[in-house]
C-alpha positions, 0 to 999 in steps of 0.5 A: 282705728277706734277713735280712742287709739287713734288720739292716743296714737297721734298725741303720743306722736306730737309730743314727742315732736314737741319734746325734741323741739321741733314744730314740723313733723317729718313725712314718716310722721305725717304718715303716721297721722295720715293713717291713723286718720284714714288719710290716703297716702301711698305706701312708702318706707324710710330708707336710711341710707342707699341700699334700703332704699334699692330694697323698698323701691323693689317692694313697690311695683313700677316708678317711686318718688324719692324725698328728703326726710329732714326737719330743718328742710321745709320745701323739699322741692326748693332743695332739690329733694324730690326726684319723681319716676325712679325705677330699678336699682341704678336709678334709685342709687343715683337718685340717693345721691343727687338728693343727700347732695342737694339738701346739703347744699341747700342747708349744710346743717341740716339734720337728714333723718333719710329718703322716703322711698314713696310708691309713685300715684298714677297721673290724675288731677292736682287738687289741695287739701288743707287747714289753716288756724284763722285768728278770727275763725279758728281752725278752717279747711280749704280745698282747691286746685293743687301742685306748683300752681296753686299759690298762683291760681289761688282757685281755693275755698274755705269751710270752718272746720270741722265739716260734715260729709255734705259740706265737704262735697259743696267745697268741690263745687265752689272753686271755679274750676269745678267742671275740671272735677266733673270731667271735660272734653272726655275726661272721666269725673273724679271720685268726688266722694273720695276727695270729699272724705280726705277734706272731712278727715283733715278737718276732723284731725285739726278739730281733735288736735287744737295745736296743729295749726296747719296741714297741707295735702298738697298734691292730693292725686285725685282720678275716677278710683279715688284720691290719695295725697301724694304729700302731707305736711304738718306744722304745730303751734304753742299758742293757745287762743284766750278764752272768751267770756260767753254768754247764753243767749238767754243773757244776751236778749235778757241785757239787750232788751234793757239796752234797745227798751230801756225805762231809765237811762243815766248819762254820766257827764251830762251837761248844760254846757253847749258843745259838750257831748254831755249836753248833746246827748241831753237834748237829743234824749230830751228832744227825741221824746224818750218817754222813760227817765233820764237821770244826768250824773254830774258832781258838779251840778245840782240841775242840768236842762231842767232835770235834777242832776245826782253826784253819782250814778249810786244816787239815781233812785230806782232801777237804771237800764242803761249808763251812757257815758260822756266823760273822758277816758281816764275817768271811765274806769271809776265811774263804771265801778259806781255803775257796777255797784248800782246793778245797771246792766248797760254802760254805753262808752262814747269816750275815746282814748282807748285800745284805739289810741294804744291804750290797751291797758285802760280798756282792759281795766274796764272789761275786767270791772265790767266782768266782774259786776255783770255789766255790758259794754257797748264801745268805747270810742262810739257815737251813741246808738239810736233805737227809733221804735223807743224813741231814744236817740243816745248819741251826741250826733244828729238825731234820727227818728224815721221809725222802718224796719232796718237795723244799721250798725257800724264799727266806725263813727264815721261810716256811721254819720254816712248811715245817718245821712243815707237814711235821711236822703233816701227816707228810710225807716230805721229801728236802730242804728247802733256804733260798736267802736272797739268792741270791748264787750258787746258786738256783732253776734250780740246784735244779731242776736236781739235784732233776729228776734226783734219784731220791729226789724226786717233786715239787719246791716252791718259794717265790720273791720273785724270780727272778735269771734268769727264762730259766735258770729256765724252761730248768731248768723245761722240762725238770723238768716232764716229769718230775715236777711243779714248784710255786711260790709267787711272792710280791709279786704287786704288785711292779713289772714291766718298768723303762720304761712308754713304750708301752701294753705297757710299762704292762701288763707291770707287777705280776705279770702277766708272771710269771704267764704265763710260769710257765704257759708253763714249765709249773709249777704256780703256788700262789696261797698258802702253804698252797697249795703246801704242799698240792700238794706233799704231794698230787700224787705221791699221786695218780695221773697221769690218763688222760683229763679225764672227772671223775664227782662222787659225794656223800652230800650234794646241798649238797656235789655243787654246790659240788664242781661248782664247784670243777670249774668254777673249776679248769678241770676238766671233768665227764664227760656221763654217758652213759645206760648208766652213768646206769642202772648208777649208778641200781642203787645209789641210792635213788629219791629220790637222782639220777643224771646228775653229780653222782651223789647217793646222798643222806646215809642210805645205807650204806656198801655205797652208797658202796662200789658206786658209787666201785666203778662209778666205778673200773672204768669206763674212760670215767671217769677221776677221782673226786671223792668228797664225804662226809657223816658220819653214823652209819649210814656213820662217817667211819673206815667211810667212810675204810677202804671208800675206802682198800681199794677203791683198793687193790683196783683198784691192785693190779689195775692200774687207778689213777685219781685220787681225791680226797675232801671230808668234811664232819662232825664232828671225826672226820672229820679223823681220817678224811681223814689215814687217807685221804692215808695210803692213796693218797686225798687227801682233806680236812675241812670243804672243797669246794674243796681237793681239788678244787683239788689235782686241778686242780693234778694235771691242770696238770701233766699237761698241761704234761709232755704226758701229757695231751692236749686238754680244758680 
């Protein structure tokens, strides 16, 4: 069917269903849609009485399936409305009457259109293909193992719709039971192309018709010869997503440049009184060494901290890039009008008392004012922001001025201060720390767009509780990830997902499943916890990009080697199979009671020279792509001796143009803490008292390298 014809056919059908006041299509109506989009379904006929059912069954070869057709009965099996394997006129008659009786007992008021007589499919692997409307990401398509166990196993993967043929194929490999589809224990593999086509066509359908809330093909019977949907369920919605104002990439970069690199800042609500937010913001701007102009605005003061104060922001001379608000929420709207009239492009709203406290109307008001005047809003309900390379500390919290390549953002003030404390303790250099709060306007995709282009930023880490526009975030992430890693800590893993749950797909799309898969699809690294996010952000810029998948563990303790091996596997990484010549080369440096292979166990009593020789060999051999070191504290090789020799060897190879990721786990007394700090400062990611953390960081680097297209194949 031509695209235009199928669109007209489906549109007419959906309109007719709506005209009857229904939101759920019957099975015969579902078949019309399936036929229009080339979604493979078995032959079927609608029988309005028992004689029609007998005649229809006779036209199909072999047994048939009988199903109730009623707009009032969504879950046919629960109503006793499905009987399979029916063959012969007598069986058809008996099954017909039994289904009608069961349906009436289930819902005496249900309108019954008839019985669907469907060709019975051959046995095969049951899978589910579906689509649902997610409140964050819009239309998403799902695939997983199907049948009655689908909601128990929940082995399902999601993608943004529409999907390409390649993306649909990738979904088959993304479920835990992917091996089943390839054929196990002598079973033949399923027709992967046919299954992927079912996914692609469903994704195309829901993209073409936004008023389709959910589609469920469950089960789809996949065989070596094809894939056919035994049942199709389609649910409509009346909800129309609210259009969000869009900004072009150029507009975002232009306003973000003035926000992050301002020449002039006005502080609305500046104060001479210690303890006031307006005083703290002013002091941080001045004491932080901001080189631009700082203009305090306060109608009751002439001078604030030695600077001329203005009654209104409209009185400030010249252009102003940023207005920082430090006034109560009830005064923000009128002051924002003045900011708009002044032509200031950015307003940083520190005050709370907006949507987070139920004052949605007040927040809507400031958004309307800002949009009318072309002002971008950061916040409200934030701690402010830091732009270290510009010596800008526009916050009422503690200052921070250690410049570096990590940009950190958070939706929560508390998390923001945890970020600050971590950065200070670990001496992590940052390019920016930004609070997002209520995200009335500026959000993660704006910041990603800016930090992706910012030459001072090497890695971006974001704490978020939600996304206003999941698709905009994915678009920004996809543009950024090829250039630099993006780490996300998504809070609220048990938050509700898809709004509707009238189908298996809808039920499966709740909780965290959609977020998890689509963040992976966007190429971002998802951190399991706050400390993980911060450690990834701190460590990823240090590690070189791996050139291959072969990882070798060199350890002074057998126990650490086993745990490090487990961590390698847990993080989806690949231990190298050591070839004979390399095994022999390692054995030259380790005692007879040590063990080559992988891990290479040099034993704990070895002197520094053994550590150095084996690390050199690991860096020298081009077949080895990454090293994981397990150090065990002994007096023979003290922690700082190990740290200094490791850093020296890594630096020497770097000068020769040989760079590989090197991570280390140090077990020992408290001296290993200082050794780890030294290693970090010299390009080796090292942690005390843990075998999991260094390998998790290495795994994050590998995930980014694969997402950025810098490392093909492998796990």
